[in-house]
PDB file of N, CA, C, O and CB in Angstrom:
ATOM      1  N   MET A   1     114.866 121.213  20.301  1.00  0.00           N
ATOM      2  CA  MET A   1     114.514 119.811  20.351  1.00  0.00           C
ATOM      3  C   MET A   1     113.856 119.509  21.697  1.00  0.00           C
ATOM      4  O   MET A   1     114.481 119.651  22.748  1.00  0.00           O
ATOM      5  CB  MET A   1     115.760 118.920  20.127  1.00  0.00           C
ATOM      6  N   LYS A   2     112.626 119.105  21.656  1.00  0.00           N
ATOM      7  CA  LYS A   2     111.875 118.816  22.870  1.00  0.00           C
ATOM      8  C   LYS A   2     111.976 117.330  23.189  1.00  0.00           C
ATOM      9  O   LYS A   2     111.771 116.482  22.321  1.00  0.00           O
ATOM     10  CB  LYS A   2     110.398 119.243  22.720  1.00  0.00           C
ATOM     11  N   THR A   3     112.295 117.025  24.448  1.00  0.00           N
ATOM     12  CA  THR A   3     112.355 115.629  24.863  1.00  0.00           C
ATOM     13  C   THR A   3     111.272 115.358  25.891  1.00  0.00           C
ATOM     14  O   THR A   3     110.889 116.245  26.655  1.00  0.00           O
ATOM     15  CB  THR A   3     113.745 115.280  25.433  1.00  0.00           C
ATOM     16  N   ASN A   4     110.794 114.157  25.903  1.00  0.00           N
ATOM     17  CA  ASN A   4     109.760 113.745  26.848  1.00  0.00           C
ATOM     18  C   ASN A   4     110.360 112.789  27.870  1.00  0.00           C
ATOM     19  O   ASN A   4     109.887 111.666  28.040  1.00  0.00           O
ATOM     20  CB  ASN A   4     108.567 113.082  26.113  1.00  0.00           C
ATOM     21  N   LEU A   5     111.396 113.245  28.541  1.00  0.00           N
ATOM     22  CA  LEU A   5     112.039 112.405  29.530  1.00  0.00           C
ATOM     23  C   LEU A   5     111.208 112.355  30.802  1.00  0.00           C
ATOM     24  O   LEU A   5     110.758 113.380  31.314  1.00  0.00           O
ATOM     25  CB  LEU A   5     113.447 112.911  29.830  1.00  0.00           C
ATOM     26  N   LYS A   6     111.018 111.155  31.293  1.00  0.00           N
ATOM     27  CA  LYS A   6     110.278 110.949  32.533  1.00  0.00           C
ATOM     28  C   LYS A   6     111.291 110.656  33.633  1.00  0.00           C
ATOM     29  O   LYS A   6     112.219 109.877  33.415  1.00  0.00           O
ATOM     30  CB  LYS A   6     109.230 109.785  32.395  1.00  0.00           C
ATOM     31  N   PRO A   7     111.137 111.257  34.802  1.00  0.00           N
ATOM     32  CA  PRO A   7     112.062 110.959  35.895  1.00  0.00           C
ATOM     33  C   PRO A   7     112.039 109.472  36.239  1.00  0.00           C
ATOM     34  O   PRO A   7     110.998 108.819  36.162  1.00  0.00           O
ATOM     35  CB  PRO A   7     111.712 111.794  37.136  1.00  0.00           C
ATOM     36  N   ILE A   8     113.183 108.959  36.611  1.00  0.00           N
ATOM     37  CA  ILE A   8     113.269 107.542  36.936  1.00  0.00           C
ATOM     38  C   ILE A   8     112.632 107.260  38.294  1.00  0.00           C
ATOM     39  O   ILE A   8     112.491 108.149  39.134  1.00  0.00           O
ATOM     40  CB  ILE A   8     114.730 107.079  36.926  1.00  0.00           C
ATOM     41  N   THR A   9     112.256 106.011  38.483  1.00  0.00           N
ATOM     42  CA  THR A   9     111.777 105.540  39.775  1.00  0.00           C
ATOM     43  C   THR A   9     112.982 105.174  40.622  1.00  0.00           C
ATOM     44  O   THR A   9     113.900 104.502  40.150  1.00  0.00           O
ATOM     45  CB  THR A   9     110.810 104.327  39.618  1.00  0.00           C
ATOM     46  N   ILE A  10     112.980 105.612  41.862  1.00  0.00           N
ATOM     47  CA  ILE A  10     114.038 105.288  42.810  1.00  0.00           C
ATOM     48  C   ILE A  10     113.440 104.382  43.874  1.00  0.00           C
ATOM     49  O   ILE A  10     112.415 104.705  44.475  1.00  0.00           O
ATOM     50  CB  ILE A  10     114.663 106.581  43.445  1.00  0.00           C
ATOM     51  N   LEU A  11     114.082 103.253  44.101  1.00  0.00           N
ATOM     52  CA  LEU A  11     113.639 102.295  45.104  1.00  0.00           C
ATOM     53  C   LEU A  11     114.644 102.287  46.248  1.00  0.00           C
ATOM     54  O   LEU A  11     115.841 102.087  46.038  1.00  0.00           O
ATOM     55  CB  LEU A  11     113.479 100.871  44.493  1.00  0.00           C
ATOM     56  N   MET A  12     114.146 102.506  47.455  1.00  0.00           N
ATOM     57  CA  MET A  12     115.023 102.569  48.626  1.00  0.00           C
ATOM     58  C   MET A  12     114.548 101.574  49.673  1.00  0.00           C
ATOM     59  O   MET A  12     113.360 101.506  49.985  1.00  0.00           O
ATOM     60  CB  MET A  12     115.061 104.001  49.215  1.00  0.00           C
ATOM     61  N   ALA A  13     115.482 100.807  50.211  1.00  0.00           N
ATOM     62  CA  ALA A  13     115.192  99.880  51.308  1.00  0.00           C
ATOM     63  C   ALA A  13     115.657 100.510  52.605  1.00  0.00           C
ATOM     64  O   ALA A  13     116.835 100.831  52.763  1.00  0.00           O
ATOM     65  CB  ALA A  13     115.879  98.496  51.085  1.00  0.00           C
ATOM     66  N   ASP A  14     114.732 100.686  53.530  1.00  0.00           N
ATOM     67  CA  ASP A  14     115.080 101.240  54.833  1.00  0.00           C
ATOM     68  C   ASP A  14     114.008 100.816  55.831  1.00  0.00           C
ATOM     69  O   ASP A  14     112.817 101.004  55.584  1.00  0.00           O
ATOM     70  CB  ASP A  14     115.213 102.800  54.772  1.00  0.00           C
ATOM     71  N   ASP A  15     114.430 100.247  56.953  1.00  0.00           N
ATOM     72  CA  ASP A  15     113.464  99.747  57.928  1.00  0.00           C
ATOM     73  C   ASP A  15     113.021 100.807  58.940  1.00  0.00           C
ATOM     74  O   ASP A  15     112.159 100.534  59.776  1.00  0.00           O
ATOM     75  CB  ASP A  15     114.050  98.572  58.660  1.00  0.00           C
ATOM     76  N   ASP A  16     113.585 101.984  58.876  1.00  0.00           N
ATOM     77  CA  ASP A  16     113.257 103.036  59.835  1.00  0.00           C
ATOM     78  C   ASP A  16     112.282 104.039  59.212  1.00  0.00           C
ATOM     79  O   ASP A  16     112.643 104.745  58.270  1.00  0.00           O
ATOM     80  CB  ASP A  16     114.539 103.754  60.312  1.00  0.00           C
ATOM     81  N   PRO A  17     111.049 104.107  59.729  1.00  0.00           N
ATOM     82  CA  PRO A  17     110.059 105.033  59.159  1.00  0.00           C
ATOM     83  C   PRO A  17     110.512 106.493  59.198  1.00  0.00           C
ATOM     84  O   PRO A  17     110.186 107.257  58.289  1.00  0.00           O
ATOM     85  CB  PRO A  17     108.746 104.898  59.901  1.00  0.00           C
ATOM     86  N   GLU A  18     111.248 106.891  60.221  1.00  0.00           N
ATOM     87  CA  GLU A  18     111.724 108.275  60.303  1.00  0.00           C
ATOM     88  C   GLU A  18     112.744 108.566  59.202  1.00  0.00           C
ATOM     89  O   GLU A  18     112.723 109.642  58.604  1.00  0.00           O
ATOM     90  CB  GLU A  18     112.345 108.549  61.687  1.00  0.00           C
ATOM     91  N   ASP A  19     113.629 107.618  58.937  1.00  0.00           N
ATOM     92  CA  ASP A  19     114.603 107.804  57.859  1.00  0.00           C
ATOM     93  C   ASP A  19     113.911 107.895  56.506  1.00  0.00           C
ATOM     94  O   ASP A  19     114.303 108.693  55.654  1.00  0.00           O
ATOM     95  CB  ASP A  19     115.620 106.658  57.853  1.00  0.00           C
ATOM     96  N   ARG A  20     112.883 107.076  56.310  1.00  0.00           N
ATOM     97  CA  ARG A  20     112.129 107.143  55.049  1.00  0.00           C
ATOM     98  C   ARG A  20     111.471 108.511  54.895  1.00  0.00           C
ATOM     99  O   ARG A  20     111.482 109.092  53.810  1.00  0.00           O
ATOM    100  CB  ARG A  20     111.057 106.026  54.991  1.00  0.00           C
ATOM    101  N   GLN A  21     110.903 109.018  55.978  1.00  0.00           N
ATOM    102  CA  GLN A  21     110.255 110.331  55.939  1.00  0.00           C
ATOM    103  C   GLN A  21     111.277 111.444  55.657  1.00  0.00           C
ATOM    104  O   GLN A  21     111.008 112.347  54.866  1.00  0.00           O
ATOM    105  CB  GLN A  21     109.524 110.605  57.271  1.00  0.00           C
ATOM    106  N   LEU A  22     112.433 111.377  56.296  1.00  0.00           N
ATOM    107  CA  LEU A  22     113.481 112.376  56.064  1.00  0.00           C
ATOM    108  C   LEU A  22     113.948 112.356  54.608  1.00  0.00           C
ATOM    109  O   LEU A  22     114.178 113.406  54.008  1.00  0.00           O
ATOM    110  CB  LEU A  22     114.675 112.128  57.003  1.00  0.00           C
ATOM    111  N   THR A  23     114.085 111.164  54.051  1.00  0.00           N
ATOM    112  CA  THR A  23     114.494 111.041  52.651  1.00  0.00           C
ATOM    113  C   THR A  23     113.447 111.651  51.736  1.00  0.00           C
ATOM    114  O   THR A  23     113.770 112.404  50.817  1.00  0.00           O
ATOM    115  CB  THR A  23     114.731 109.569  52.281  1.00  0.00           C
ATOM    116  N   LYS A  24     112.191 111.318  51.996  1.00  0.00           N
ATOM    117  CA  LYS A  24     111.092 111.867  51.194  1.00  0.00           C
ATOM    118  C   LYS A  24     111.080 113.392  51.264  1.00  0.00           C
ATOM    119  O   LYS A  24     110.934 114.061  50.241  1.00  0.00           O
ATOM    120  CB  LYS A  24     109.739 111.304  51.673  1.00  0.00           C
ATOM    121  N   GLU A  25     111.233 113.938  52.462  1.00  0.00           N
ATOM    122  CA  GLU A  25     111.243 115.397  52.632  1.00  0.00           C
ATOM    123  C   GLU A  25     112.440 116.036  51.931  1.00  0.00           C
ATOM    124  O   GLU A  25     112.316 117.115  51.353  1.00  0.00           O
ATOM    125  CB  GLU A  25     111.260 115.758  54.123  1.00  0.00           C
ATOM    126  N   ALA A  26     113.589 115.382  51.980  1.00  0.00           N
ATOM    127  CA  ALA A  26     114.776 115.919  51.304  1.00  0.00           C
ATOM    128  C   ALA A  26     114.556 115.984  49.794  1.00  0.00           C
ATOM    129  O   ALA A  26     114.952 116.957  49.152  1.00  0.00           O
ATOM    130  CB  ALA A  26     116.017 115.059  51.622  1.00  0.00           C
ATOM    131  N   PHE A  27     113.929 114.958  49.227  1.00  0.00           N
ATOM    132  CA  PHE A  27     113.627 114.973  47.796  1.00  0.00           C
ATOM    133  C   PHE A  27     112.675 116.129  47.473  1.00  0.00           C
ATOM    134  O   PHE A  27     112.877 116.861  46.504  1.00  0.00           O
ATOM    135  CB  PHE A  27     113.009 113.618  47.353  1.00  0.00           C
ATOM    136  N   GLU A  28     111.642 116.280  48.293  1.00  0.00           N
ATOM    137  CA  GLU A  28     110.664 117.346  48.051  1.00  0.00           C
ATOM    138  C   GLU A  28     111.295 118.726  48.182  1.00  0.00           C
ATOM    139  O   GLU A  28     111.041 119.603  47.357  1.00  0.00           O
ATOM    140  CB  GLU A  28     109.491 117.220  49.021  1.00  0.00           C
ATOM    141  N   GLU A  29     112.115 118.926  49.213  1.00  0.00           N
ATOM    142  CA  GLU A  29     112.754 120.227  49.426  1.00  0.00           C
ATOM    143  C   GLU A  29     113.689 120.603  48.278  1.00  0.00           C
ATOM    144  O   GLU A  29     113.858 121.781  47.966  1.00  0.00           O
ATOM    145  CB  GLU A  29     113.530 120.219  50.737  1.00  0.00           C
ATOM    146  N   ASN A  30     114.286 119.604  47.661  1.00  0.00           N
ATOM    147  CA  ASN A  30     115.203 119.857  46.544  1.00  0.00           C
ATOM    148  C   ASN A  30     114.499 119.758  45.192  1.00  0.00           C
ATOM    149  O   ASN A  30     115.142 119.750  44.142  1.00  0.00           O
ATOM    150  CB  ASN A  30     116.367 118.873  46.589  1.00  0.00           C
ATOM    151  N   ARG A  31     113.195 119.685  45.237  1.00  0.00           N
ATOM    152  CA  ARG A  31     112.339 119.672  44.047  1.00  0.00           C
ATOM    153  C   ARG A  31     112.691 118.565  43.054  1.00  0.00           C
ATOM    154  O   ARG A  31     112.600 118.755  41.841  1.00  0.00           O
ATOM    155  CB  ARG A  31     112.422 121.003  43.354  1.00  0.00           C
ATOM    156  N   LEU A  32     113.092 117.413  43.580  1.00  0.00           N
ATOM    157  CA  LEU A  32     113.351 116.279  42.705  1.00  0.00           C
ATOM    158  C   LEU A  32     112.030 115.637  42.333  1.00  0.00           C
ATOM    159  O   LEU A  32     111.208 115.350  43.204  1.00  0.00           O
ATOM    160  CB  LEU A  32     114.294 115.252  43.380  1.00  0.00           C
ATOM    161  N   LYS A  33     111.824 115.415  41.070  1.00  0.00           N
ATOM    162  CA  LYS A  33     110.545 114.915  40.564  1.00  0.00           C
ATOM    163  C   LYS A  33     110.503 113.396  40.435  1.00  0.00           C
ATOM    164  O   LYS A  33     109.546 112.844  39.893  1.00  0.00           O
ATOM    165  CB  LYS A  33     110.251 115.537  39.226  1.00  0.00           C
ATOM    166  N   ASN A  34     111.520 112.732  40.923  1.00  0.00           N
ATOM    167  CA  ASN A  34     111.577 111.288  40.802  1.00  0.00           C
ATOM    168  C   ASN A  34     110.476 110.614  41.615  1.00  0.00           C
ATOM    169  O   ASN A  34     110.049 111.104  42.660  1.00  0.00           O
ATOM    170  CB  ASN A  34     112.935 110.783  41.242  1.00  0.00           C
ATOM    171  N   ASP A  35     110.039 109.482  41.100  1.00  0.00           N
ATOM    172  CA  ASP A  35     109.078 108.633  41.791  1.00  0.00           C
ATOM    173  C   ASP A  35     109.873 107.839  42.833  1.00  0.00           C
ATOM    174  O   ASP A  35     110.664 106.968  42.473  1.00  0.00           O
ATOM    175  CB  ASP A  35     108.298 107.676  40.782  1.00  0.00           C
ATOM    176  N   LEU A  36     109.670 108.129  44.096  1.00  0.00           N
ATOM    177  CA  LEU A  36     110.427 107.504  45.178  1.00  0.00           C
ATOM    178  C   LEU A  36     109.568 106.431  45.822  1.00  0.00           C
ATOM    179  O   LEU A  36     108.481 106.712  46.326  1.00  0.00           O
ATOM    180  CB  LEU A  36     110.879 108.555  46.229  1.00  0.00           C
ATOM    181  N   ARG A  37     110.062 105.199  45.804  1.00  0.00           N
ATOM    182  CA  ARG A  37     109.363 104.056  46.394  1.00  0.00           C
ATOM    183  C   ARG A  37     110.211 103.502  47.526  1.00  0.00           C
ATOM    184  O   ARG A  37     111.440 103.539  47.468  1.00  0.00           O
ATOM    185  CB  ARG A  37     109.070 102.954  45.327  1.00  0.00           C
ATOM    186  N   PHE A  38     109.546 102.985  48.558  1.00  0.00           N
ATOM    187  CA  PHE A  38     110.248 102.423  49.705  1.00  0.00           C
ATOM    188  C   PHE A  38     109.828 100.982  49.952  1.00  0.00           C
ATOM    189  O   PHE A  38     108.667 100.615  49.774  1.00  0.00           O
ATOM    190  CB  PHE A  38     109.993 103.264  50.951  1.00  0.00           C
ATOM    191  N   VAL A  39     110.790 100.185  50.361  1.00  0.00           N
ATOM    192  CA  VAL A  39     110.555  98.863  50.923  1.00  0.00           C
ATOM    193  C   VAL A  39     111.292  98.834  52.255  1.00  0.00           C
ATOM    194  O   VAL A  39     112.188  99.644  52.490  1.00  0.00           O
ATOM    195  CB  VAL A  39     111.039  97.704  49.950  1.00  0.00           C
ATOM    196  N   GLU A  40     110.915  97.905  53.124  1.00  0.00           N
ATOM    197  CA  GLU A  40     111.471  97.926  54.467  1.00  0.00           C
ATOM    198  C   GLU A  40     112.731  97.098  54.660  1.00  0.00           C
ATOM    199  O   GLU A  40     113.456  97.308  55.632  1.00  0.00           O
ATOM    200  CB  GLU A  40     110.454  97.463  55.408  1.00  0.00           C
ATOM    201  N   ASN A  41     113.012  96.156  53.753  1.00  0.00           N
ATOM    202  CA  ASN A  41     114.198  95.312  53.943  1.00  0.00           C
ATOM    203  C   ASN A  41     114.602  94.665  52.623  1.00  0.00           C
ATOM    204  O   ASN A  41     113.945  94.830  51.595  1.00  0.00           O
ATOM    205  CB  ASN A  41     113.933  94.226  55.013  1.00  0.00           C
ATOM    206  N   GLY A  42     115.699  93.928  52.685  1.00  0.00           N
ATOM    207  CA  GLY A  42     116.219  93.294  51.479  1.00  0.00           C
ATOM    208  C   GLY A  42     115.287  92.259  50.892  1.00  0.00           C
ATOM    209  O   GLY A  42     115.196  92.125  49.672  1.00  0.00           O
ATOM    210  N   GLU A  43     114.594  91.526  51.745  1.00  0.00           N
ATOM    211  CA  GLU A  43     113.658  90.512  51.255  1.00  0.00           C
ATOM    212  C   GLU A  43     112.507  91.160  50.490  1.00  0.00           C
ATOM    213  O   GLU A  43     112.091  90.674  49.439  1.00  0.00           O
ATOM    214  CB  GLU A  43     113.112  89.673  52.423  1.00  0.00           C
ATOM    215  N   GLU A  44     112.003  92.263  51.035  1.00  0.00           N
ATOM    216  CA  GLU A  44     110.929  92.985  50.351  1.00  0.00           C
ATOM    217  C   GLU A  44     111.439  93.602  49.045  1.00  0.00           C
ATOM    218  O   GLU A  44     110.703  93.687  48.062  1.00  0.00           O
ATOM    219  CB  GLU A  44     110.346  94.083  51.270  1.00  0.00           C
ATOM    220  N   MET A  45     112.704  94.031  49.042  1.00  0.00           N
ATOM    221  CA  MET A  45     113.287  94.580  47.814  1.00  0.00           C
ATOM    222  C   MET A  45     113.344  93.505  46.724  1.00  0.00           C
ATOM    223  O   MET A  45     113.035  93.771  45.562  1.00  0.00           O
ATOM    224  CB  MET A  45     114.705  95.144  48.090  1.00  0.00           C
ATOM    225  N   LEU A  46     113.739  92.305  47.107  1.00  0.00           N
ATOM    226  CA  LEU A  46     113.770  91.210  46.134  1.00  0.00           C
ATOM    227  C   LEU A  46     112.366  90.890  45.623  1.00  0.00           C
ATOM    228  O   LEU A  46     112.190  90.614  44.436  1.00  0.00           O
ATOM    229  CB  LEU A  46     114.403  89.954  46.760  1.00  0.00           C
ATOM    230  N   ASP A  47     111.373  90.924  46.499  1.00  0.00           N
ATOM    231  CA  ASP A  47     109.988  90.725  46.056  1.00  0.00           C
ATOM    232  C   ASP A  47     109.597  91.800  45.049  1.00  0.00           C
ATOM    233  O   ASP A  47     108.978  91.499  44.028  1.00  0.00           O
ATOM    234  CB  ASP A  47     109.018  90.742  47.263  1.00  0.00           C
ATOM    235  N   TYR A  48     109.951  93.042  45.326  1.00  0.00           N
ATOM    236  CA  TYR A  48     109.644  94.153  44.415  1.00  0.00           C
ATOM    237  C   TYR A  48     110.318  93.925  43.062  1.00  0.00           C
ATOM    238  O   TYR A  48     109.679  94.022  42.014  1.00  0.00           O
ATOM    239  CB  TYR A  48     110.101  95.507  45.025  1.00  0.00           C
ATOM    240  N   LEU A  49     111.605  93.625  43.098  1.00  0.00           N
ATOM    241  CA  LEU A  49     112.354  93.473  41.850  1.00  0.00           C
ATOM    242  C   LEU A  49     111.917  92.253  41.041  1.00  0.00           C
ATOM    243  O   LEU A  49     111.976  92.266  39.811  1.00  0.00           O
ATOM    244  CB  LEU A  49     113.832  93.376  42.150  1.00  0.00           C
ATOM    245  N   ASN A  50     111.480  91.205  41.728  1.00  0.00           N
ATOM    246  CA  ASN A  50     111.042  89.976  41.048  1.00  0.00           C
ATOM    247  C   ASN A  50     109.533  89.903  40.866  1.00  0.00           C
ATOM    248  O   ASN A  50     108.994  88.894  40.409  1.00  0.00           O
ATOM    249  CB  ASN A  50     111.509  88.765  41.822  1.00  0.00           C
ATOM    250  N   ARG A  51     108.859  90.998  41.233  1.00  0.00           N
ATOM    251  CA  ARG A  51     107.396  91.105  41.079  1.00  0.00           C
ATOM    252  C   ARG A  51     106.674  89.927  41.735  1.00  0.00           C
ATOM    253  O   ARG A  51     105.896  89.203  41.113  1.00  0.00           O
ATOM    254  CB  ARG A  51     107.020  91.180  39.588  1.00  0.00           C
ATOM    255  N   ARG A  52     106.977  89.777  43.021  1.00  0.00           N
ATOM    256  CA  ARG A  52     106.323  88.734  43.811  1.00  0.00           C
ATOM    257  C   ARG A  52     105.440  89.382  44.875  1.00  0.00           C
ATOM    258  O   ARG A  52     105.608  90.553  45.215  1.00  0.00           O
ATOM    259  CB  ARG A  52     107.374  87.792  44.467  1.00  0.00           C
ATOM    260  N   GLY A  53     104.497  88.595  45.393  1.00  0.00           N
ATOM    261  CA  GLY A  53     103.650  89.073  46.485  1.00  0.00           C
ATOM    262  C   GLY A  53     102.855  90.299  46.091  1.00  0.00           C
ATOM    263  O   GLY A  53     102.182  90.306  45.060  1.00  0.00           O
ATOM    264  N   LYS A  54     102.931  91.337  46.909  1.00  0.00           N
ATOM    265  CA  LYS A  54     102.142  92.553  46.659  1.00  0.00           C
ATOM    266  C   LYS A  54     102.713  93.429  45.548  1.00  0.00           C
ATOM    267  O   LYS A  54     102.167  94.496  45.265  1.00  0.00           O
ATOM    268  CB  LYS A  54     102.045  93.363  47.924  1.00  0.00           C
ATOM    269  N   TYR A  55     103.806  92.995  44.914  1.00  0.00           N
ATOM    270  CA  TYR A  55     104.452  93.798  43.871  1.00  0.00           C
ATOM    271  C   TYR A  55     104.283  93.201  42.468  1.00  0.00           C
ATOM    272  O   TYR A  55     105.113  93.457  41.595  1.00  0.00           O
ATOM    273  CB  TYR A  55     105.931  93.946  44.182  1.00  0.00           C
ATOM    274  N   THR A  56     103.245  92.426  42.236  1.00  0.00           N
ATOM    275  CA  THR A  56     103.068  91.776  40.938  1.00  0.00           C
ATOM    276  C   THR A  56     102.578  92.720  39.844  1.00  0.00           C
ATOM    277  O   THR A  56     102.790  92.458  38.660  1.00  0.00           O
ATOM    278  CB  THR A  56     102.105  90.638  41.074  1.00  0.00           C
ATOM    279  N   ASP A  57     101.925  93.814  40.229  1.00  0.00           N
ATOM    280  CA  ASP A  57     101.355  94.740  39.246  1.00  0.00           C
ATOM    281  C   ASP A  57     102.398  95.752  38.784  1.00  0.00           C
ATOM    282  O   ASP A  57     102.863  96.563  39.585  1.00  0.00           O
ATOM    283  CB  ASP A  57     100.136  95.469  39.836  1.00  0.00           C
ATOM    284  N   PRO A  58     102.774  95.719  37.497  1.00  0.00           N
ATOM    285  CA  PRO A  58     103.772  96.678  36.993  1.00  0.00           C
ATOM    286  C   PRO A  58     103.334  98.134  37.090  1.00  0.00           C
ATOM    287  O   PRO A  58     104.184  99.023  37.155  1.00  0.00           O
ATOM    288  CB  PRO A  58     104.094  96.363  35.563  1.00  0.00           C
ATOM    289  N   GLU A  59     102.038  98.400  37.100  1.00  0.00           N
ATOM    290  CA  GLU A  59     101.550  99.781  37.213  1.00  0.00           C
ATOM    291  C   GLU A  59     101.826 100.361  38.596  1.00  0.00           C
ATOM    292  O   GLU A  59     102.178 101.535  38.714  1.00  0.00           O
ATOM    293  CB  GLU A  59     100.049  99.840  36.918  1.00  0.00           C
ATOM    294  N   SER A  60     101.672  99.559  39.632  1.00  0.00           N
ATOM    295  CA  SER A  60     101.875 100.056  40.993  1.00  0.00           C
ATOM    296  C   SER A  60     103.294  99.790  41.507  1.00  0.00           C
ATOM    297  O   SER A  60     103.679 100.291  42.563  1.00  0.00           O
ATOM    298  CB  SER A  60     100.864  99.417  41.932  1.00  0.00           C
ATOM    299  N   SER A  61     104.064  99.006  40.759  1.00  0.00           N
ATOM    300  CA  SER A  61     105.447  98.692  41.146  1.00  0.00           C
ATOM    301  C   SER A  61     106.369  98.811  39.936  1.00  0.00           C
ATOM    302  O   SER A  61     106.899  97.811  39.453  1.00  0.00           O
ATOM    303  CB  SER A  61     105.539  97.265  41.754  1.00  0.00           C
ATOM    304  N   PRO A  62     106.560 100.036  39.449  1.00  0.00           N
ATOM    305  CA  PRO A  62     107.383 100.210  38.239  1.00  0.00           C
ATOM    306  C   PRO A  62     108.843  99.846  38.484  1.00  0.00           C
ATOM    307  O   PRO A  62     109.339  99.932  39.608  1.00  0.00           O
ATOM    308  CB  PRO A  62     107.294 101.654  37.742  1.00  0.00           C
ATOM    309  N   ARG A  63     109.506  99.445  37.438  1.00  0.00           N
ATOM    310  CA  ARG A  63     110.936  99.090  37.521  1.00  0.00           C
ATOM    311  C   ARG A  63     111.745 100.300  37.946  1.00  0.00           C
ATOM    312  O   ARG A  63     111.580 101.384  37.387  1.00  0.00           O
ATOM    313  CB  ARG A  63     111.456  98.550  36.162  1.00  0.00           C
ATOM    314  N   PRO A  64     112.618 100.130  38.929  1.00  0.00           N
ATOM    315  CA  PRO A  64     113.443 101.265  39.367  1.00  0.00           C
ATOM    316  C   PRO A  64     114.608 101.497  38.416  1.00  0.00           C
ATOM    317  O   PRO A  64     115.152 100.563  37.828  1.00  0.00           O
ATOM    318  CB  PRO A  64     113.971 101.030  40.789  1.00  0.00           C
ATOM    319  N   GLY A  65     114.971 102.754  38.282  1.00  0.00           N
ATOM    320  CA  GLY A  65     116.171 103.126  37.536  1.00  0.00           C
ATOM    321  C   GLY A  65     117.355 103.267  38.459  1.00  0.00           C
ATOM    322  O   GLY A  65     118.501 103.312  38.013  1.00  0.00           O
ATOM    323  N   LEU A  66     117.073 103.339  39.769  1.00  0.00           N
ATOM    324  CA  LEU A  66     118.112 103.469  40.783  1.00  0.00           C
ATOM    325  C   LEU A  66     117.637 102.778  42.054  1.00  0.00           C
ATOM    326  O   LEU A  66     116.492 102.948  42.473  1.00  0.00           O
ATOM    327  CB  LEU A  66     118.455 104.966  41.054  1.00  0.00           C
ATOM    328  N   ILE A  67     118.535 101.989  42.672  1.00  0.00           N
ATOM    329  CA  ILE A  67     118.237 101.285  43.907  1.00  0.00           C
ATOM    330  C   ILE A  67     119.167 101.801  44.986  1.00  0.00           C
ATOM    331  O   ILE A  67     120.384 101.846  44.802  1.00  0.00           O
ATOM    332  CB  ILE A  67     118.378  99.750  43.733  1.00  0.00           C
ATOM    333  N   LEU A  68     118.581 102.196  46.128  1.00  0.00           N
ATOM    334  CA  LEU A  68     119.355 102.701  47.256  1.00  0.00           C
ATOM    335  C   LEU A  68     119.192 101.761  48.447  1.00  0.00           C
ATOM    336  O   LEU A  68     118.237 101.902  49.212  1.00  0.00           O
ATOM    337  CB  LEU A  68     118.913 104.141  47.629  1.00  0.00           C
ATOM    338  N   PRO A  69     120.104 100.805  48.619  1.00  0.00           N
ATOM    339  CA  PRO A  69     120.023  99.951  49.806  1.00  0.00           C
ATOM    340  C   PRO A  69     120.640 100.678  50.996  1.00  0.00           C
ATOM    341  O   PRO A  69     121.560 101.479  50.830  1.00  0.00           O
ATOM    342  CB  PRO A  69     120.738  98.589  49.563  1.00  0.00           C
ATOM    343  N   THR A  70     120.145 100.404  52.170  1.00  0.00           N
ATOM    344  CA  THR A  70     120.736 101.021  53.370  1.00  0.00           C
ATOM    345  C   THR A  70     121.158  99.967  54.347  1.00  0.00           C
ATOM    346  O   THR A  70     121.677 100.289  55.417  1.00  0.00           O
ATOM    347  CB  THR A  70     119.756 101.982  54.039  1.00  0.00           C
TER     348      THR A  70
END
Protein backbone atom coordinates (compact mmCIF):
# COMPACT_ATOMS: atom_id res chain seq x y z
CA MET A 1 0.00 0.00 0.00
CA LYS A 2 1.60 3.22 -1.17
CA THR A 3 0.85 6.42 0.71
CA ASN A 4 1.47 9.96 -0.44
CA LEU A 5 2.16 11.49 2.93
CA LYS A 6 3.67 14.95 2.83
CA PRO A 7 5.84 16.09 5.74
CA ILE A 8 4.13 18.62 7.95
CA THR A 9 5.11 22.27 8.15
CA ILE A 10 6.79 23.22 11.41
CA LEU A 11 6.54 26.82 12.58
CA MET A 12 9.06 28.03 15.14
CA ALA A 13 9.20 31.39 16.90
CA ASP A 14 12.70 32.45 17.89
CA ASP A 15 14.22 35.93 17.97
CA ASP A 16 17.83 34.73 17.83
CA PRO A 17 19.18 34.24 14.28
CA GLU A 18 21.90 31.87 15.53
CA ASP A 19 19.35 29.65 17.26
CA ARG A 20 17.26 29.56 14.08
CA GLN A 21 20.33 28.56 12.08
CA LEU A 22 21.26 25.83 14.59
CA THR A 23 17.72 24.45 14.44
CA LYS A 24 17.75 24.44 10.65
CA GLU A 25 21.13 22.66 10.60
CA ALA A 26 19.94 20.08 13.14
CA PHE A 27 16.94 19.26 10.94
CA GLU A 28 19.18 18.93 7.88
CA GLU A 29 21.76 16.77 9.68
CA ASN A 30 19.02 14.41 10.83
CA ARG A 31 17.54 14.32 7.33
CA LEU A 32 14.14 15.58 8.43
CA LYS A 33 12.12 16.51 5.37
CA ASN A 34 9.71 18.81 7.15
CA ASP A 35 9.07 22.31 5.86
CA LEU A 36 10.57 24.46 8.63
CA ARG A 37 9.34 28.05 8.88
CA PHE A 38 10.52 30.72 11.31
CA VAL A 39 8.99 33.82 12.81
CA GLU A 40 10.81 36.11 15.21
CA ASN A 41 8.25 36.56 18.01
CA GLY A 42 4.78 35.78 19.28
CA GLU A 43 3.18 38.71 17.49
CA GLU A 44 4.60 37.56 14.17
CA MET A 45 3.44 34.01 14.95
CA LEU A 46 -0.11 35.28 15.44
CA ASP A 47 0.12 37.15 12.13
CA TYR A 48 1.26 33.92 10.45
CA LEU A 49 -1.50 31.84 12.02
CA ASN A 50 -4.20 34.44 11.27
CA ARG A 51 -2.84 35.15 7.78
CA ARG A 52 -2.25 38.83 8.39
CA GLY A 53 0.35 41.20 6.96
CA LYS A 54 3.04 39.43 4.94
CA TYR A 55 1.46 36.01 5.66
CA THR A 56 -1.80 36.38 3.70
CA ASP A 57 -0.79 34.02 0.88
CA PRO A 58 -1.53 30.36 1.76
CA GLU A 59 1.05 29.19 -0.80
CA SER A 60 3.94 30.98 0.91
CA SER A 61 2.57 30.56 4.46
CA PRO A 62 1.15 27.04 4.73
CA ARG A 63 -0.69 25.97 7.87
CA PRO A 64 1.70 24.41 10.38
CA GLY A 65 1.16 20.92 11.72
CA LEU A 66 3.45 21.70 14.65
CA ILE A 67 4.25 24.97 16.45
CA LEU A 68 7.46 25.37 18.46
CA PRO A 69 7.38 28.50 20.63
CA THR A 70 10.58 29.44 22.44
